[in-house]
C-alpha positions as CSV (number, residue, x, y, z in Angstrom):
1,M,56.0,20.8,11.8
2,S,58.3,22.5,9.4
3,M,58.6,21.2,5.8
4,K,57.8,22.0,2.2
5,V,54.6,20.5,1.0
6,L,53.4,20.2,-2.6
7,V,49.7,19.6,-3.5
8,V,49.2,18.3,-7.0
9,G,46.0,19.4,-8.8
10,S,44.1,22.6,-9.7
11,G,40.5,22.2,-8.6
12,G,38.3,22.7,-5.6
13,R,39.6,19.6,-3.8
14,E,43.1,21.1,-3.9
15,H,42.0,24.5,-2.7
16,A,40.3,22.7,0.2
17,L,43.5,20.7,1.0
18,I,45.6,23.9,1.0
19,R,43.2,25.7,3.2
20,Q,43.4,22.9,5.7
21,L,47.1,22.7,5.5
22,A,47.5,26.4,6.0
23,A,45.7,26.1,9.3
24,A,48.3,23.7,10.6
25,A,50.9,25.0,13.1
26,G,54.6,25.5,12.1
27,D,56.4,27.4,9.4
28,T,55.4,25.0,6.6
29,E,55.9,26.3,3.0
30,L,53.0,25.3,0.8
31,Y,53.1,24.8,-3.0
32,V,50.5,23.7,-5.5
33,A,51.0,22.4,-9.1
34,P,49.4,23.9,-11.1
35,G,46.9,25.3,-8.6
36,N,44.2,28.0,-9.3
37,P,43.7,31.6,-8.1
38,G,42.2,30.3,-4.8
39,T,45.3,28.3,-3.9
40,A,47.5,31.2,-4.9
41,L,46.0,33.1,-1.9
42,L,47.5,30.5,0.5
43,A,50.4,28.9,-1.4
44,R,52.8,29.3,-4.2
45,N,51.5,28.0,-7.5
46,L,54.0,26.2,-9.7
47,T,53.6,26.0,-13.5
48,V,54.0,22.3,-14.0
49,D,52.4,19.7,-16.3
50,T,51.1,17.2,-13.8
51,S,50.5,14.6,-16.6
52,N,54.3,14.5,-17.1
53,N,55.7,12.5,-14.1
54,P,59.4,13.4,-14.7
55,E,58.5,17.1,-14.8
56,V,56.7,16.8,-11.5
57,V,59.7,15.0,-9.9
58,A,62.1,17.6,-11.3
59,A,60.0,20.4,-9.8
60,C,60.0,18.7,-6.4
61,R,63.8,18.4,-6.5
62,R,64.2,22.0,-7.7
63,E,62.0,23.4,-4.8
64,G,63.3,21.0,-2.1
65,I,59.9,19.5,-1.5
66,D,59.5,17.1,1.4
67,L,56.0,15.8,1.1
68,V,53.6,15.5,-1.8
69,I,49.8,15.2,-1.7
70,V,48.4,14.0,-5.1
71,G,44.9,15.3,-5.4
72,P,43.4,14.0,-8.7
73,E,42.9,10.4,-9.8
74,D,44.6,10.6,-13.2
75,P,48.1,11.2,-12.0
76,L,47.7,8.5,-9.4
77,I,46.5,6.0,-12.0
78,A,49.5,7.0,-14.1
79,G,51.9,6.1,-11.4
80,L,53.0,9.6,-10.2
81,A,53.2,8.5,-6.6
82,D,55.5,5.6,-7.6
83,D,57.9,7.9,-9.4
84,L,57.9,10.4,-6.5
85,R,58.6,7.7,-3.9
86,R,61.4,6.3,-6.1
87,S,63.0,9.8,-5.9
88,G,62.9,9.7,-2.1
89,L,59.9,11.8,-1.3
90,A,57.1,11.1,1.2
91,V,53.9,10.8,-0.8
92,F,50.3,10.9,0.3
93,G,48.5,8.9,-2.5
94,P,48.6,5.3,-3.6
95,G,50.8,3.9,-6.3
96,A,49.5,2.7,-9.7
97,L,48.6,-0.7,-8.3
98,G,46.4,0.8,-5.5
99,A,45.0,3.4,-7.8
100,R,43.8,0.7,-10.2
101,L,40.8,0.4,-7.8
102,E,39.5,3.6,-9.4
103,G,41.0,3.3,-12.8
104,D,39.5,-0.2,-13.5
105,K,36.0,-0.8,-12.1
106,E,36.1,-4.4,-13.3
107,Y,39.3,-5.0,-11.4
108,A,37.7,-3.3,-8.3
109,K,34.9,-5.8,-8.5
110,E,37.3,-8.6,-8.5
111,V,39.1,-7.2,-5.4
112,M,35.7,-6.9,-3.7
113,A,34.7,-10.4,-4.5
114,A,38.0,-11.8,-3.2
115,A,37.6,-9.6,0.0
116,G,33.9,-10.6,0.5
117,V,32.9,-6.9,0.2
118,P,29.2,-6.6,-0.8
119,T,28.6,-4.9,-4.1
120,P,25.9,-5.0,-6.8
121,R,25.8,-7.8,-9.4
122,Y,27.3,-7.0,-12.8
123,Q,28.5,-8.1,-16.2
124,A,31.3,-6.5,-18.2
125,F,31.3,-5.9,-22.0
126,S,33.5,-4.4,-24.7
127,S,31.0,-5.2,-27.6
128,V,27.9,-3.2,-28.3
129,D,26.0,-6.2,-29.6
130,A,26.9,-8.3,-26.6
131,A,25.9,-5.6,-24.2
132,L,22.5,-5.0,-26.0
133,D,21.8,-8.8,-26.1
134,Y,22.4,-8.9,-22.3
135,L,20.2,-5.9,-21.8
136,D,17.3,-7.7,-23.4
137,K,17.6,-10.5,-20.8
138,I,17.6,-8.5,-17.5
139,D,15.2,-6.3,-15.7
140,L,15.3,-2.5,-15.7
141,P,16.4,-0.2,-14.4
142,V,20.1,-0.8,-14.7
143,V,23.3,1.2,-14.2
144,V,25.8,1.4,-17.1
145,K,29.4,2.4,-16.2
146,A,32.5,3.2,-18.1
147,I,35.1,0.9,-16.5
148,G,37.8,3.6,-16.5
149,A,38.0,6.9,-14.6
150,A,35.8,9.4,-16.5
151,A,35.8,12.5,-14.2
152,G,32.6,11.2,-12.5
153,K,30.6,11.4,-15.7
154,G,30.9,7.8,-17.0
155,V,28.0,6.4,-15.0
156,A,24.3,6.5,-16.1
157,V,21.3,5.2,-14.1
158,C,19.0,4.0,-16.9
159,A,15.2,3.6,-16.3
160,T,14.5,2.5,-19.9
161,R,16.1,0.4,-22.5
162,D,16.6,3.4,-24.8
163,E,18.5,5.2,-22.0
164,A,20.8,2.2,-21.5
165,E,21.4,1.7,-25.2
166,T,22.3,5.4,-25.6
167,H,24.9,5.2,-22.8
168,I,26.3,1.9,-24.0
169,R,26.8,3.3,-27.5
170,S,28.2,6.6,-26.2
171,C,30.9,4.5,-24.4
172,L,31.7,1.7,-26.8
173,Q,30.8,3.1,-30.2
174,E,31.1,6.9,-30.0
175,Q,34.0,6.7,-27.5
176,K,32.6,9.7,-25.6
177,F,34.9,8.9,-22.6
178,G,37.9,7.9,-24.6
179,S,39.8,4.8,-23.4
180,A,38.0,4.9,-20.1
181,G,34.7,3.8,-21.8
182,L,36.1,1.1,-24.2
183,R,34.8,-1.5,-21.7
184,I,31.6,-1.1,-19.6
185,L,29.8,-2.6,-16.7
186,I,26.1,-3.3,-16.7
187,E,25.1,-3.4,-13.1
188,E,21.9,-4.1,-11.1
189,C,20.3,-0.9,-9.9
190,L,19.9,-0.8,-6.1
191,F,17.8,1.6,-4.2
192,G,18.6,3.6,-1.0
193,P,20.5,6.7,0.1
194,E,24.1,7.0,-1.0
195,L,27.0,7.7,1.3
196,S,30.7,8.7,0.8
197,V,33.2,7.3,3.3
198,L,36.8,8.5,3.1
199,A,39.4,6.5,4.9
200,I,42.9,7.9,5.5
201,T,45.1,4.9,5.6
202,D,48.8,3.8,5.4
203,G,47.7,0.3,4.3
204,H,47.5,-1.0,7.9
205,S,46.0,1.5,10.2
206,C,43.1,3.8,9.1
207,A,41.1,6.8,10.2
208,L,37.6,7.0,8.8
209,L,36.5,10.6,8.3
210,A,33.0,11.9,8.9
211,P,30.5,10.2,6.5
212,S,29.2,12.6,3.8
213,R,26.7,12.7,1.0
214,D,27.2,14.1,-2.4
215,H,24.4,15.4,-4.8
216,K,25.6,14.2,-8.2
217,R,22.6,15.0,-10.5
218,I,22.5,18.5,-12.1
219,G,18.9,19.1,-11.3
220,E,16.9,19.7,-8.1
221,G,15.2,16.7,-6.8
222,D,18.1,14.6,-8.1
223,T,17.1,14.9,-11.8
224,G,19.0,15.2,-15.0
225,P,22.5,13.8,-15.9
226,N,25.3,13.0,-13.4
227,T,28.0,15.6,-12.7
228,G,31.2,15.7,-10.8
229,G,29.0,16.8,-7.9
230,M,26.7,19.7,-7.3
231,G,27.1,19.9,-3.5
232,A,27.6,17.8,-0.4
233,F,27.2,17.8,3.4
234,A,28.7,16.2,6.4
235,S,28.4,14.5,8.7
236,V,25.5,12.1,7.9
237,A,23.8,10.7,10.9
238,L,23.9,6.8,10.8
239,P,22.4,4.1,13.0
240,K,25.1,2.9,15.5
241,E,25.3,-0.6,13.9
242,L,25.9,0.9,10.5
243,Y,29.2,2.5,11.5
244,R,30.5,-0.9,12.6
245,Q,29.2,-2.6,9.4
246,I,30.9,-0.1,7.1
247,D,34.2,-0.5,8.9
248,A,34.1,-4.2,9.3
249,Q,32.5,-5.2,6.0
250,V,33.9,-2.7,3.6
251,I,37.1,-0.9,4.7
252,T,38.9,-3.5,6.8
253,P,38.5,-6.4,4.4
254,T,39.5,-4.3,1.3
255,L,42.7,-3.2,3.1
256,A,43.4,-6.8,4.1
257,E,42.9,-7.9,0.5
258,L,45.3,-5.3,-0.8
259,R,47.9,-6.4,1.7
260,R,47.4,-10.0,0.6
261,R,48.2,-8.9,-2.9
262,D,51.3,-7.1,-1.7
263,I,49.8,-3.8,-2.8
264,P,51.0,-0.9,-0.6
265,Y,48.4,1.8,-0.1
266,R,49.1,5.2,1.5
267,G,46.5,7.9,1.0
268,V,42.7,7.9,0.8
269,L,40.5,4.9,0.1
270,Y,37.1,6.4,-0.8
271,A,34.1,4.1,-0.6
272,G,31.0,5.2,-2.5
273,L,28.2,3.3,-0.8
274,I,24.5,2.7,-1.2
275,L,22.5,1.9,2.0
276,T,20.1,-0.8,1.1
277,P,17.7,-2.7,3.4
278,G,20.2,-5.6,3.3
279,G,23.1,-3.4,4.4
280,P,25.7,-1.2,2.8
281,R,26.9,-2.1,-0.8
282,V,29.9,-0.6,-2.5
283,L,29.1,1.2,-5.8
284,E,32.7,2.2,-6.4
285,F,36.1,2.8,-4.9
286,N,38.1,5.9,-5.5
287,C,41.8,6.3,-4.7
288,R,41.8,10.0,-3.6
289,F,39.9,12.7,-1.7
290,G,36.4,13.2,-3.2
291,D,35.3,16.4,-4.8
292,P,33.1,18.0,-3.5
293,E,33.2,15.8,-0.3
294,T,36.6,17.1,0.7
295,Q,35.2,20.6,1.0
296,V,32.8,19.5,3.8
297,V,34.8,16.7,5.5
298,L,38.1,18.5,6.1
299,P,36.6,21.4,8.0
300,L,35.2,19.0,10.6
301,M,38.6,17.5,11.3
302,Q,40.4,18.3,14.6
303,G,44.1,18.0,15.2
304,D,47.0,18.9,13.0
305,F,46.0,17.9,9.4
306,L,49.6,18.1,8.2
307,E,50.8,15.8,10.9
308,L,48.1,13.3,10.0
309,V,49.0,13.4,6.3
310,H,52.7,13.1,7.0
311,A,52.2,10.1,9.4
312,T,50.2,8.4,6.6
313,A,52.7,9.1,4.0
314,T,55.5,7.7,6.1
315,G,53.6,4.6,7.3
316,D,53.4,5.9,10.9
317,L,49.6,6.4,11.1
318,D,49.1,4.1,14.1
319,R,51.4,6.2,16.3
320,Y,49.4,9.4,15.3
321,L,46.0,7.8,16.1
322,Q,47.3,6.5,19.4
323,G,48.0,10.1,20.4
324,L,44.4,11.1,20.2
325,H,42.6,11.7,23.4
326,E,40.0,9.2,24.4
327,S,37.4,11.9,24.9
328,E,37.7,12.8,21.2
329,V,36.8,9.3,20.0
330,G,33.8,9.2,17.7
331,P,31.1,6.6,17.1
332,S,31.7,3.1,18.2
333,G,33.3,0.9,15.5
334,W,34.4,3.9,13.5
335,S,38.3,3.6,13.2
336,G,40.1,6.8,14.0
337,G,36.8,8.6,14.9
338,G,38.8,11.0,17.1
339,V,40.0,12.9,14.0
340,T,36.5,14.4,13.6
341,D,34.7,17.0,15.6
342,W,31.3,15.4,15.7
343,S,29.6,18.5,17.1
344,R,29.9,20.4,13.9
345,H,28.4,20.2,10.4
346,C,29.4,21.4,7.0
347,V,27.6,22.0,3.6
348,V,29.0,23.0,0.2
349,V,26.9,24.3,-2.7
350,V,28.6,24.2,-6.1
351,G,28.2,27.2,-8.4
352,A,28.5,26.0,-11.9
353,A,28.6,27.6,-15.4
354,E,25.4,27.6,-17.4
355,G,25.3,24.4,-19.6
356,Y,27.4,22.1,-17.3
357,P,27.8,19.2,-17.5
358,G,27.4,19.7,-21.2
359,S,29.1,22.5,-23.1
360,Y,29.4,25.8,-21.3
361,A,31.0,29.2,-21.8
362,K,34.2,30.4,-20.2
363,G,35.6,33.8,-19.4
364,A,32.8,35.3,-17.3
365,A,34.0,37.8,-14.7
366,I,33.5,36.7,-11.1
367,Q,32.8,38.7,-8.0
368,L,33.4,36.9,-4.7
369,P,32.4,37.8,-1.1
370,E,34.9,38.0,1.7
371,D,35.3,34.8,3.7
372,R,33.4,34.8,7.0
373,Q,36.2,33.2,9.1
374,D,35.2,29.7,10.0
375,E,31.5,30.2,9.3
376,A,31.4,30.6,5.5
377,W,33.9,30.8,2.7
378,I,34.5,30.2,-1.0
379,I,36.5,27.3,-2.5
380,Q,37.7,28.1,-6.0
381,A,37.7,25.3,-8.7
382,G,37.2,26.3,-12.3
383,T,38.6,29.8,-12.1
384,T,41.6,31.6,-13.7
385,R,43.0,35.1,-14.0
386,R,42.8,36.9,-17.3
387,D,44.5,40.4,-17.4
388,G,44.3,40.4,-13.6
389,E,40.6,39.7,-13.5
390,L,39.1,36.5,-11.9
391,V,37.1,34.7,-14.6
392,T,35.4,31.3,-15.0
393,S,37.4,28.5,-16.7
394,G,35.6,25.3,-15.8
395,G,32.1,23.7,-15.5
396,R,32.1,23.6,-11.7
397,V,33.4,27.1,-11.0
398,L,33.4,27.3,-7.2
399,G,31.9,26.0,-4.0
400,A,30.2,28.0,-1.2
401,V,30.9,26.4,2.1
402,G,29.0,26.9,5.3
403,A,29.8,25.4,8.8
404,G,27.9,25.4,12.0
405,T,26.7,23.5,15.0
406,S,23.7,22.1,13.1
407,L,23.2,21.1,9.5
408,S,20.5,23.7,9.1
409,E,22.9,26.4,10.3
410,A,25.7,25.3,8.0
411,R,23.3,25.2,5.0
412,T,22.0,28.7,5.7
413,R,25.5,30.0,5.8
414,A,26.5,28.2,2.6
415,Y,23.6,29.6,0.6
416,G,24.1,33.0,2.2
417,Q,27.7,33.0,1.0
418,L,26.6,31.9,-2.5
419,A,24.1,34.7,-2.7
420,D,27.0,37.2,-2.7
421,V,28.7,35.4,-5.7
422,H,28.1,37.0,-9.1
423,F,29.1,35.8,-12.6
424,D,27.0,35.5,-15.9
425,G,25.5,32.1,-16.2
426,L,25.8,31.1,-12.5
427,T,23.7,28.1,-11.8
428,Y,23.3,25.9,-8.8
429,R,20.9,23.6,-7.0
430,R,18.7,25.1,-4.3
431,D,18.0,21.8,-2.5
432,I,21.5,20.7,-1.2
433,A,21.0,19.0,2.2
434,A,17.4,20.5,2.3
435,A,15.6,17.3,3.4
436,E,18.3,16.3,5.9
437,S,18.3,19.9,7.4
438,Q,14.5,19.6,8.0
439,E,15.0,16.2,9.7
440,G,17.6,17.6,12.0
């Protein structure tokens, strides 16, 4: 397939997307705005302010772009996909109405209630006093969430009243998360393993990618504050019935409710789930590829990723899925299971700057190992070049990815790759996918 493709974003997710696109057949020209040093190895980085929709549209016209993939949530919530579509471009990413599922957690709860999608009970507040009064009437622990998108950091699982009050005040009083935290949810705390399910959809047909699991806490043993994600692995082995439940009780009814509301949706519908004894419950919806889940889910895909994305962006996903061979179909009840190679596994371990998710230093020189073909490689995230030298520029600096025919093999390769990464202050968890590897 020959076309010019632009990926919007600058993090690890966008490097992973470009890596997958670069493996597609054809003489496709790849661009990233603004990108990072990792994407520059595979595509042309464009200096564009992605918070300025007209500037992005103008850049697409100037470069003759045919297809745009919007990576981060903020541009989607701000309606970038709408403006790009109005200019005649094919876009992978929902418009502002669809992206509201991530930008407004209270609205997402309303959609789930209308669709009959199971989710934890909650109450919403914009007043500190009202929230604290409610807190005195319910059992602990609870989950306190900023309603808006907060880069994955607006959620706190609170075992004590003091912890809950601290997060409530940080959102509503101290405005730590800006406008995203001016209203909050206080939600019942459910227990069970969490699961990330990414569905590629054009609003009608959908392909569920391999289920993955993210490790959000900064500390080993899932301790400390939440982060944007310290590692992930895929796929996660599930009971046969659970595959059907997730598709039938979560993804299918949500898409049906969006259609009922006349909300077009072309891109990724990401369901963050908790697996309780009573079945799966939706903790949140996101409107884009997860980070770091993208780094472990995309390498397990088979077929032409560019063709899949283009078919989704143009509303032709059903035709693409019908072209999959029957022998490639995955678990029963898992829509589009044929896009995944279920014989392989993938693990990513995030290398972060010391101090993350709090304040951290920038500018440390980075030494990276060579990629080991399709066995192990580095995905760059918070990196930049200063006087020609690769240095740190973000909290989550990079991801070391390993792939293999078993989860244990993939994990060994990921940590082996990370062992050859060097920069001052490098910190990472040593238990990503550890328990699951032993089970396998």
